[in-house]
N, C-alpha and C positions, 0 to 999 in steps of 0.2 A: 631670600632662600625659600620662604614659604611659597612665593610665586613659582619658583623653579620646581618645587615638589609638586605643586598643584598642576603645573603644565605637564610634567612627566606622567602624573596619574591620569590626566585627561587623554594624553596620547595613548597610554596603555588601554584605557577603556575604549577608545576609538578603534584601535587595532583588534581588540577582542570582539567588539560589536561587528566589525567587518568580517572576521573569521566565522562567527556564528551565523551571520546573515547570508554569506556567499552561497552555501549549499541550497538554501531556500530559494534565492534569486535564480540560481542556475536551474533548479527544478521548475520554477514558474516559466522561465524562458523555454525550457524543453517542451513543456505541455502546450504553451502558446504556439510554438512552431510546428508541432507534429500532431496536434489533436484535430480531428475531423468531426464536425457536428452531424453525426449519423449514428443511429443505434446499431450495435454489433451483437451477434450471437444471442446470449441469454436475455438481453434487453428486449428482444422482440416478444418474449413471453409476457412482458409487462403491458404490451399494447392493449390486449383485451381487458386487462385489469383497469387501465386508464379509461377505456371505453365504457366500462360499467360505472365507474365513478362519474364520468361526464353525463351518462344517461340516468343517473340517480338510482340504479338498481344493484349497487355493490352490496355484498353481504360480508359478515365476519368470516365465513368460510373462504372467501376469496383472499382475505388477508392471511388466514391461518393455513391455507393450502401449502403442501410441500413443494419445494423447488429442488428437484433431484432428491437428495437426502437431507436437505436443510429446511428449517423453518426460518425464512427471512422476513419475519414480521416487521421489525423495526426498519430495516433497509427499504422494504416496500413502502412503508408510511413516509419515510424521508424522501424517497425518489418520487413518490406521487406528489408530495408537496412541491418539490423542485420542478417537476414536470408541469404542473398547472401554473406555477409561478412564471415559468419561462417558455411555455409552449414546447416543452420537452427539448430544451437546448442541452445537449449532452455536456457542454462545457461547465454547467452548474455543478453536477456531481463530481466532475474532475477537480473543480475548485474546492469543493467540500473535502475531497480526499486529501488534498494538500493541507487544508486547514486541520484535519484530524491528525495528520502526521506531525504538524507543528505543535498541536496541543499535546500529543504523546511525548514529544521531546521536552516541552515545558514541564510536564509532570515528572519526567525522568530527571531533568535538571534540578527541580526543586527537591526531589527525593534524594538526589546525590548531595545537595547542600545540607539537608537535614541529617543525613547519616554520617557525614564527615565533618567533625567540628572545626578542623583547620582547613576547610575548603576555601577556595579562592586563590590558591597559589597556581603557578604555571602548570604544575603536574596535574592538578585537578581540572584545569581548563583544557588540557590536552585530551583527557578522557572524555570530557563532555563535547568538545568540538568533534572528536571522532564519532561520538554517538550521534550527533546531528548529521554528519556526513553519511553515516550508515542508514539512518531513518529516511533521509532524502535522496539516497543514491538512485541513480538511473538504472541500476540492475533490475529494478522492479518495473521496467518500462511498460510492460503489458498492463499492469494494474494502473499506472499513472494515466494511460491513454484509454482506459476502458471504464466508463462511468459506473457500470454495474459492480465493479470491484471495490466500491467504497466500503462494502461490508467487511473486507479484510482490515482496512484501516480503522473502522469503527470498533471491531473486536479487540484489536491491539490497544486502542486508546482506552476502552472500557476496562480492560484487565489492568493496565498500568495505573489507571485512576483508582481502581479498587485497591491495589497494593499500596498506593500512596496514602489512601484514607486509613488503611490498617496500620501503616508504618509511621505515621506522624508521632513524634515523640511527645512527652508530657511537659515540654518546655513552655515557660511563660514568655511571650514576646515582650521585649523591652519597649516601652512607649517612646523612648528617645531614639533608638536605633532602627526600629521597625523590623528587627531581626529576631528570630527565635533564640532565646537565651536559656541555656540549661541550668536547672537548679542544682545545687551541690548534691552529689550522690552521698547518701549516708555512710556508705562503706568505702568510698574511694579515698577519702582523706586528701584529695588533690585540690589544688587551686582551681577555681572555676572562673572562667572569663566572663566579666560583665562589661557592657559597653560604657565607655566614659561619655557623659553628656556633652562634653565640650570638644572632644577629639573625634568622635565617631568611630574610634577604634576600640578593640577589645582590651580591657585593662584587668589584669589578674587581681582577684580578690584574695588576700592572704587567708590561709587556712585558719579555722576557728581556734586551733590550739596555740597559734602564734599571736593571737590578738588578746591583749589584756587592757582593762580599763580601770580607772580609779574607782574607788569604792562609792558607788551610788546604787542603791537597791532599786531594782525594777519592780513595780507594783504588780499585784495580781490583776489579770485581765478583768476580773469582776469588780475591782474596787471602784472603777469609774472615776478615779482621780487622775489629774494631769501629772505627768512625770517629767522631771527635768532630765536632760541628757547628762551623761557622766561628766562630772567635774574634773577638769584636768589637774586640779590642785588638791583633790581629796586625799591623795597619798595612798590609797588602798586599791589593789588590783582586784578586778572582778572578771571572772572568765565569762566569755560569750557562751550562751547555751550551745550544746553540741548539736550537730545536724540531726541526729536521731531524735532529739527532743523537740525539734522545730517542725511544725506542721504547716504545709502550704495548701492553699485552696486552689485547685486546678480550674481556672476559669477560662483558659485559652484553648484547651483541647477538649473535644467532646469525650464523654465517657465511652468505654469500650463497646457498649451495646449500640450507641449511636454510630460509632465507627463501623461496626459490623452491619448495621442497617444500610448505611450509605454504600459500603462495599458490595453488599448483596444486591443492591439496586443496579450497580454497574455490571455485576456478573449476570444478572437476569437479562439485561439488554444484550450482553454478549451471547448468551445462550440462545436467544431468539433472533440472532443475526446470522450466525453460521453454526453448524453442528459442533465444530470444535470449541465453540464458546462455552459449551457445557463443561469442558475441561478446566475452565477458569476457576471453578469452585474447588477442584482438587489441587490445582497449582497454588492457590492462595492459602492452603492449610498452614504452611509454615508461618505466614504472616499473622494468621488468626491465633495460632498457639503462642506466638511471641508477644501478644498483648499482655500488659502488666496485670498481675494478679497472682493469687495463690493457686495451688494445684486444683482445688475444687472449682474455683472460678474458671480456670483454663479448660477443664473438662466440660463444664457446663456450656461454655461458649462454643467449644468444638462440636458438641452434640447439637446445639442449635444450628450451627453452620452446616453440618451434615444433613440435618433434617430439611433445611432449606434446599440443599442440593437434591435430595431424594424427591422432594415435592416438585421441584422444577423438572426433573427427569420424568416424573409421573405425568405432569401436564404435557410435557413435550411428546410423550408417547401416545397421547390420545389421537386415534385415527391415523396412526403412523404406518403408512404403507409405501415405502420407498420404491421408486421405479427401478433402481439398480441395487441389487443385493450383493454383498460380499461374502464369499465362502471362506471362512477362516480355515477350514480343513485343507482346502486347495493351497492356501498360502503356507500352511505348515509343511506341506509336501515340497515346497520350494524355498527353504530357509535362506539359501544364498541369494536368491533373487530379492527376497524381502530385505535382507541386510544391505545389499547393494543399493536398493532404492532408498532406504532410510538414510544411509550415510551420504549418498549422492545428493539427497535433498538438503542435508545440513551443510554440505560443502558447496552447493550451487551459487551462493552469493559471492564466493571467492573465485571459483573456476568452474567452467561449464564444459568439461571434457570427461568422457567415460574413463573409469578406473581412477584417474587422477582426482576427480571430484570426490569419489568415495574415500580415497586416502586422506584428502583434506578434511572431509567430514569426520573420519575416524579420529584425526588429531583434535578437532574441535570438540567432539563428544568426550574423548578421553581427558582433555583439559578441564572440561566442565565437571566431570566426575571427580577429578583430583581436587579441584577447588571446593566442590560440595563436601567432600570428605574432610578437607582441611578445616573449613569453617564449621561444618556440621558436628564435628566431634566435641567441640566446646562452644555450643551454641550460645550459652549465656555470656561468654566472653566476646562473641562476635555477632552481636545482635544487628550491627550495621550491615552485615552481609545478607540478612534474611530476605529483604526485598528483591535483591538480585538473584538469589537462589530461586525464589518463586517465579520471577520473570523467565529465567533460564529453563525451569521445569515446565512452564507453560509452553514454551517453544518446542521442547523435546516431546512432550505429550501430544502436541498438535502434529508434529512431524510423524509420530507413530500412528496417529489417527489417519493422516493423509496416506501414509504407506499402506495401511490396511485396505483403503479404498482404491488405491491406484497402482499398487505394486504389480498387478497383473499385466500392466502395459509396459513394464520394463523400466529400468533406470533412465533410459534415454528420454522418456516422457518427463521425468522430473527435471532434466537438464534443458529440454527444449522449451518448456513452459516456465516463463519467468514469474508467473503470478504466485508461485509457492514461495518465492524468496522473501516475500513480505513477512511470512511467519518465521523463516530461518534467521532473518536479520535480528530478531529479538534475542536469540541465543548469543550472537556476537556482541550485542549491546551488553548483555549480562556478563559476558567474559571480560569485556573492557572494564566494566565497573568493579568486578570481583578482582581482576588483576591489579587494579589500582590499590584496592584494600590490602591485597596480599603483599605488594611491594612495600606499602607504608608500614605494615605490621611485621616485616622481617627484622631480624636482629641487626644491630648497627653495622657489623662487619660485612654483612651481605647486602645491606640496603642499597649501597651505591651500585653494586654490580647488577642487582635486580632492576634498579631504576633504569640503568642504561639499556638492559635487555628489553624492558617494557617500552621505552621510548623508540627503540629500533623497530620492534614489532608493530607499534602504532604507526610509525612512518611507512613501514612496508604495507600495512593494511590500507592506509590512505592511498598509496601508489596503486595498489591493485584495484581499489574502487574507482580510481580515476581512469585506469585502463579499461575496466569493464564498462564504465559509463560511456567511454568513447565508442566501444563496440555497440552499446545500446543505441547510441545516436545513429550509427551507420545502419543498424537494422531498422530503426524507425524511419529513417530517410528512404530506405528501399521499399518499405511497406506503405509509405505515404501516398504514392501514385495509385496504388490499388484501392486504398480507402477512399480517395477522392473520386476514383472511377466508380466505386460502389455507391457513393453519394449521388453521382449523376445518374447511375442506373436506377436508383430509387425514384428519382424525379421523373424518369421516363418509363416507369414500370408498366403503365397502361399500354405501351407499345411493344412490350416484350412477350414473345410467344412462350407457351409452356413447352419449349423444345427440350430435347435431350441434352443439348449443349448447356442451356441455362440451369438445368437440374443437376447434371453430373460432371461437366467439364471443370477441371481445376482452374481454367482461365475464365470461368463465368463470373461476371461482376456481381451477380446475385449471391453467389456462394461466398464472396468476401463478407457479405452482411450476415449470412448464416448458412450453414450446410443444409439446413431444412428450408429450402426456398419457398415452400408453401407457407411457412410461418411468416416470411417476409411479405408475401403477397397479401395474406390476411391482415397483418399488422398495418400495411400501407393503406388498406381500405378503411381501417379504424381511424388512423391518423388523418386521412382525408375527410372523413365524416366529422371528426372533432374540429377540424380546421387548423390543426397544428402544422401540417405539411401539405402543400398543394402540389399534386402531381400534374405534370404537363398534360394539357388537353387542347384539342383543336389545333394541333401542330400542322403547319403547312409543309408539304413535300415539294421541294424545288429541285428538279432534275437538271436544269440548265441555268447556270449562274455565270454572270460575267467574270467575277473574280474567281481565282483559283483557290479552292479550299483543300486541295490535295489530289493524290492519284491512288488508284487501285491497280497494283501491278498484276501481271498474269499469275494464275495459280501455279504452284510448284507441285507436280505430281510425279510419283516415282517412275512410271513408264512413259512419261511425256505425252500420254494420250488424254484427250478431252472426253473420252468415254470411260466411265467408272462404274463400279458397283457399290453396294451399300457399305461394304467394309473397307473401301479405299480411303487411305489417309491422304490429306493434302494440306498444303500450307498457303495461306493467303497473306500477302504483304503489301505495304504501301506507305504513304505518309499523309499527314493531315495537319492543318493549321486553322486558326480563326483570324483571318487577316484584318477584319474590322475591329476586333477587340484587342489586337496585339498580344495575344496569348495563344497557347496551344490547347486543344481539347484534351480531356482525360481519357476518353474512349471514342471509338468509332463503332458503328452498328452495321450489321450485314443483313440484307434482305434477299428474298428469292422472287424472281419474276416481277410482277406488278403489285405484289403485296405491300400494304402500308403498315407493316409490322416487321419485327426483326427476330431472327432465329439465333443470332450469335453476336458477340462483341469482341473487340480487341483493345488492349491498352496502348495508348500512344505515349511510349516512354523509352523508345530505343534511340541510341545515339545517331545524330544526323548532322554532322558538321557541314556537309555540302548544302543542306537545306538552309541552315543558318547563314551560310556565306551568300547563297543566291538571293535570299530575302533580306539580307543585310540586317539581321537581328539575332542576337544570342538567345532570345526567347524561344526560338525554334531549334535549339541545339539537340533536343530529344523529341523530334517530331515523327519519327518512324514508328510503324506498328507491324506486328506479325501475330498470327494465330493459327493453331492447328485445328483443322476441321475434319469431319468424317462424313462419308457419303450418306449415312443414315439420317442426317439432318436435312437432306434434300429430297424433293419428290422424285418419283420414278418417271422421268421424262427429260426432254431437253429443256434446259432452264438457264437463266442468267443470274449470276450473283452480283449484287450491287453493294457498294459501301457508302455510308452516310455519316455526316457529322452534324451534331445538334448545335444550332446557333440560338442561345437563350435570349439574346437581345431582341431578335425579330421573331422568336418562337417558330423557327423553321428547321426542318431537316434538309440539309444541303447535300446533294449527291457529289461524291468524289469522281473525278474524271477517270475514265477507264472502267474495266469490269472484266468478267470472265464468264464465258458460255461453256457449259458442261452438259453431258448427257449421262443420266443415271439409269443404269439397267438393273433389273431384278436379278438376284442370284439364281443360277440354274440348280 
């Protein structure tokens, strides 16, 4: 029988371990499949910083300098360490982002275990498995695949860690069970579970009033004499001292000021990681006030906490001159736009559709307000809810902060950019945990009904996250070819002209790396100098090759004429392969005349079943390319446009067969 119980227990543990681990493994697989080792957007601003470090002339101002409206001091230090450790392999920050998300979940899991004495049942695991799914959800795909965004995960982790430090109870851990064990509450009069040394299970200790011992006097602690245990035959009952007269020495949990110090350290890191990290000080106030002590002690701690917050803000404001300033007055003139953006931001992890997302955000926000009112009106009776109220408050305050800075772009910007969902997800996590406490605290006649509703909502939320994650995979798959083309573009940047196409065209492979193409060019020079990325040099141009690398079809021009002017739009098409490598290239490059440089590119990613059938390989099923060109990229003369593909194995540019001759005339 014991063996059967043990086997059942092990099977349950294995199932739970699998359920908790699955979201993390899926996330790792997602990042492994869709990450591209190339800097993107804001990461290029770090190239000059790394160059100064490599040259030994970096200063504190370089670390302290604003990035947009943020002081990213700690992310800069972390990314610099990872960059010099890996020669700026972008996958290192991505791995750290995953690690920070896992640590955030572990802190929430531990916090949930501390706050709920009867944690460990299936209901409790449902809430925490859903929490894990939310924190690892692919809805945040932009942040998972962008190393620079580790700052978001760092801020979330630091705040949750701060709340955990402030919310640890004053329980003494049992040396036998390894679990925190609550001391009897002087006022509760309830039985308190202590672990049994032999069973590993919680065993109820009878209340002091029900315990009577035979008459054996206990000596004074100062007597220094040994005292026998109560004799079972003495015949006289002796009451056990009341809990109010028993004093325990708290050796397991730090004193409140140590808790505050550790929490302040985490909030300090969050503050100098992203601007919304400053809000962590305000969101943590409920957890600070909830620390044990009398009214005077609570006020003193709150004053200390607020002084630390003010000091942090004062330091933050030193030489603070943001490049983008927000006009609060202009926002107040458009209250509906602001409200729409804020609610859409809260609803974006669930649905990314205009209006519907705002309605979902309204439901989420209203639910949080209801639970905050429910638990907040009797805070002393619902101390277990305080950490989740702080976490939810931080998410709401951060959403308000983002709204103040981004509402001018409209709610569509909140829906199209998945990077803001990392903040909004914390509010959903808080609601999951608060909902669990609400259901457990409901009266017996309603408990069963509320439990069913809670389980249905959790199941619905899991289903929505799965659907949204599927959409994130599809979006990442579609963007992968462009990022890979951008990586090839960076390798060949020495051969790319400063043409209007590369600077302005939405099909420019340089603009995939950053809209500010000059920043990419400067950064590429720095990286080449450091030796982290070696751009292609001394590449041979091969115009006639025995093997077929592809074809350049005729230009498609509106009036079918080969004589065009500067404003004429045309479309170049063709197909390209790398026959020797049994793979297709990511991009082709276009040149004019006899120039050994390129004015445009095209992505090789269009459907080509005929090419795959002819070459007898499914590798070439997306071997076609097409690109929109304008006459202003060509010289005013008769010229020939040529298409090339780069062969990295032989370090050659191989010309595709075919071409197009056009005559460009100046406008009259």
